[in-house]
C-alpha positions in Angstrom: 0.0 0.0 0.0 2.7 2.4 0.9 4.5 1.6 -2.4 1.4 2.6 -4.4 1.3 6.0 -2.7 4.9 6.6 -3.4 4.5 5.7 -7.0 1.7 8.2 -7.5 3.7 10.9 -5.9 6.6 10.1 -8.2 4.4 10.3 -11.2 3.4 13.8 -10.3 7.1 14.9 -10.0 8.2 17.0 -13.1 11.7 15.6 -13.0 10.5 12.0 -13.2 7.6 12.3 -15.7 8.9 13.5 -19.0 5.5 13.6 -20.7 4.0 16.1 -18.3 7.2 18.1 -18.1 7.5 18.3 -21.9 3.9 19.6 -22.1 4.6 22.1 -19.4 7.8 23.3 -21.1 6.0 23.5 -24.5 3.2 25.6 -23.1 5.5 27.9 -21.2 7.7 28.4 -24.4 4.6 29.2 -26.5 3.3 31.6 -23.9 6.7 33.3 -23.7 7.0 33.6 -27.5 3.5 35.0 -27.9 4.1 37.5 -25.1 7.3 38.7 -26.7 5.7 39.1 -30.1 2.7 40.9 -28.7 5.0 43.2 -26.6 7.1 44.0 -29.7 4.0 44.7 -31.8 2.6 47.0 -29.1 5.9 48.9 -28.8 6.2 49.3 -32.6 2.5 50.4 -32.9 2.9 53.0 -30.1 6.2 54.4 -31.4 5.6 53.9 -35.1 8.1 54.4 -37.9 9.5 57.9 -37.8 10.9 59.1 -41.1 14.4 60.5 -40.7 15.3 63.7 -42.4 18.7 63.0 -44.0 20.6 65.9 -45.6 22.0 64.9 -49.1 24.6 66.7 -51.1 23.0 68.7 -53.9 25.4 67.1 -56.4 24.2 63.6 -55.6 20.4 64.1 -55.8 18.2 62.7 -58.5 18.4 66.1 -60.3 21.8 67.3 -59.3 22.5 71.0 -58.8 26.1 71.9 -59.8 27.9 75.1 -58.8 
């Protein structure tokens, strides 16, 4: 009787039961990946793409202006 109780407690241990531990690790990794993607999308949406104003030499423009 005592052996049966010990076996059921061993089955619930994450280090001994690879099936339940792999499910747990899979769900934690999926949750972490989704939270990172959602956080990055939220940050990108709030900040947006800001167009930089770059100064270009007049001689290297599409219609160059020479001196």
